[in-house]
C-alpha positions in Angstrom: 4.4 -11.0 -11.5 1.5 -12.5 -9.6 3.8 -14.3 -7.1 5.8 -11.1 -6.6 2.7 -9.0 -6.0 1.3 -11.6 -3.5 4.6 -11.5 -1.7 4.6 -7.7 -1.5 1.0 -7.7 -0.3 2.0 -10.2 2.4 4.9 -8.0 3.4 2.7 -4.9 3.5 0.0 -6.6 5.6 2.7 -7.8 8.0 4.0 -4.3 8.2 0.5 -2.9 8.9 0.2 -5.4 11.7 3.6 -4.4 13.2 2.6 -0.7 12.9 -0.7 -1.4 14.5 1.0 -3.1 17.5 3.4 -0.1 17.9 0.7 2.5 17.6 -1.6 0.8 20.1 0.9 1.7 22.9 0.0 4.4 25.4 3.1 6.4 24.3 5.3 6.3 21.2 8.5 4.3 20.8 10.2 6.6 18.3 12.8 4.1 17.1 10.3 1.2 16.6 7.9 3.5 14.9 10.5 4.9 12.5 11.6 1.4 11.6 8.1 0.2 11.1 7.1 3.2 9.0 10.3 2.8 6.9 9.7 -0.9 6.2 6.1 -0.3 5.3 7.0 2.6 3.0 9.7 0.5 1.3 7.3 -2.4 0.7 4.6 -0.1 -0.5 7.0 1.6 -2.9 8.2 -1.7 -4.3 4.5 -2.7 -4.8 3.8 0.6 -6.5 6.8 0.2 -8.8 5.7 -3.3 -9.8 2.2 -2.3 -10.4 2.9 0.9 -12.3 5.6 -0.6 -14.3 5.4 -4.3 -15.0 1.8 -5.1 -14.2 0.1 -2.3 -16.0 2.3 -2.8 -19.0 1.5 -6.6 -19.1 -2.2 -5.9 -18.7 -2.1 -3.4 -21.6 -0.1 -5.8 -23.8 -2.5 -8.7 -23.0 -5.6 -6.9 -24.1 -7.4 -8.7 -21.2 -9.3 -5.6 -20.2 -10.5 -2.5 -22.1 -8.6 0.8 -22.0 -11.2 2.5 -19.8 -10.9 -0.2 -17.1 -7.1 0.0 -17.2 -7.2 3.8 -17.0 -9.4 3.5 -13.9 -7.0 1.1 -12.3 -4.1 3.5 -13.0 -6.1 6.4 -11.6 -6.9 4.5 -8.4 -3.3 3.5 -8.1 -2.1 7.1 -8.4 -4.8 8.3 -6.0 -3.6 5.8 -3.4 0.0 6.8 -3.7 -1.0 10.5 -3.3 -3.0 9.8 -0.2 -0.1 7.8 1.3 2.3 10.6 0.5 0.0 13.2 2.2 -0.2 11.0 5.3 3.5 10.5 5.6 4.2 14.2 4.9 1.6 15.4 7.4 2.7 13.1 10.2 6.4 13.9 10.7 8.2 12.3 13.6 8.0 15.6 15.5 4.3 15.9 15.0 3.7 12.3 16.0 5.6 12.8 19.3 3.6 16.0 20.0 0.2 14.6 19.1 0.3 10.8 19.8 -3.5 10.4 20.1 -4.0 12.3 16.9 -1.5 10.1 15.1 -3.1 7.0 16.6 -6.4 8.0 15.0 -4.9 9.1 11.7 -2.8 5.9 11.5 -5.8 3.7 12.1 -7.6 5.4 9.2 -4.6 5.1 7.0 -4.0 1.4 7.8 -7.7 0.7 7.1 -7.3 2.4 3.7 -4.2 0.4 3.0 -6.0 -2.9 3.8 -8.8 -1.8 1.5 -6.4 -1.0 -1.3 -4.7 -4.4 -1.0 -8.1 -6.1 -1.1 -9.1 -4.0 -4.2 -5.8 -4.9 -5.9 -6.3 -8.6 -5.1 -9.8 -8.5 -6.5 -8.9 -6.6 -9.6 -5.3 -7.7 -10.4 -5.0 -11.3 -9.3 -7.5 -12.7 -11.7 -6.1 -10.7 -14.7 -2.5 -11.7 -13.8 -3.6 -15.3 -13.4 -5.1 -15.3 -16.9 -2.0 -13.6 -18.3 0.5 -15.9 -16.7 -1.4 -19.2 -17.1 -3.6 -18.6 -20.1 
């Protein structure tokens, strides 16, 4: 699980960098933007499924953290998914094209929050998964 999570984190960080490059342009490239957003969404979804399914279940079975800490991890996970969904829903392709500067600002904030989320997951989940997988 740890190796898969690290791989997905790498994929997401690469996707964020790709999106950052596209969004830094003076005007939008709709095809490149759609492709980058789709790839980033797919990787984020796969990460979310891994965490919500396999990882939280393994942590719970292991007894490595108390129920309150696990509940907090789950709540943070669900809050991050909700925030991402709101961003995607608010910034439709049509709205992006009509308000490119606004999207550039919103995307910068969202990319920063995604990076923060990955850092938080690395800090919270990697050590636990390391102990679960390697004793």
